[in-house]
N, C-alpha and C positions, 0 to 999 in steps of 0.2 A: 614131628611127623617125619615120616621116612616115605618118599615115593606116594605122597598123598594118602598115608595110611597112619593112625595114631599108633605109636609103639610104647606109649607110657602115659601115665596119669599121676598128678599129686592132688590129694583131696586135702583140704584145710579149712579152717574157721580163723578169720581176722578180725579184731576190733579195733579201730582207730581211735576211739575214746579210752581204751584202757591200755592201749599200745602192746596187746598181746595176741599171738597167734599160736594155734595148734595145728600141726599135721597129723591129719587122722589116717591117710593111707598113702603108700608110694609103690607104684606098680610100673614095670618095665617087662616088655616082652624078653624071652630068654636070650635071643643073640646079641641084644644091646646091654645087657645088664654089667659087662666089665668094661665099657668102652668110654665111661665118664658122662653119659647122659644123665644120670642121677645126680650127680654134682653139678651138673649144668642146669638142671631143672630146679633144684634148691637155691643156686645162686641167682636164678632168674627171680625167684619168689622173695628173696631179700631185696633184689632191687625194685620189685613192683612196690613193695611195702616197706619204705625206708623208716626206721625208728620203731619197727615193730620187734618185739623180744619173742622169738619162737621156742617152742617145746613141742614134745610128741607125745602121742598114746601107744605108739607103737613098740613092740618089742619080739619082732622077728628074726631069725637068723641073717634074712637078705637085707634087711633095712637097718639092723644094728650098726654095721661096719660105716655105712654111708652117713648114717646121723651122727656118729661119733666123730667122723672126720670133718664134718660141718658144724660141729661144736653145738648140737642141737639137743639138750637134755630131755630126759623121759620125765613125764609128768604122771601122777597117780590120781590127780583131782579130774583131768579131763579137760581142763580149760573152762570152768564153770562161769564164763563171764556174762553178766545179764544183758550186754549189748552185742554180743556175739553175731555175727551175720552167719547165716545158713552155710553149710560146707558149699565151696567153690572147688570147681575141678580145673586144673590147667594142664594141656598136655605138654608132654615132654617133647621139646623139638630136637629134631635130628639132623 
């Protein structure tokens, strides 16, 4: 959040049973894209779910570099976990 305004969002599914998580969307407002908030949001996700192996279904120009830096591989299966919780969104904190 930035001055009581959400500036970004990470949408994901995570399963503690399978220890797998899938990042399905990362959005950040334009002025905040190159200041490290994407890295910070994904780092927070890692700390909230220790022991979860993350992958992504994203392949856009804006997210490719961020996910590569964070060493989050792309998946083609979309994380078809039978235990997976519905998508949860976490605001990127500023």
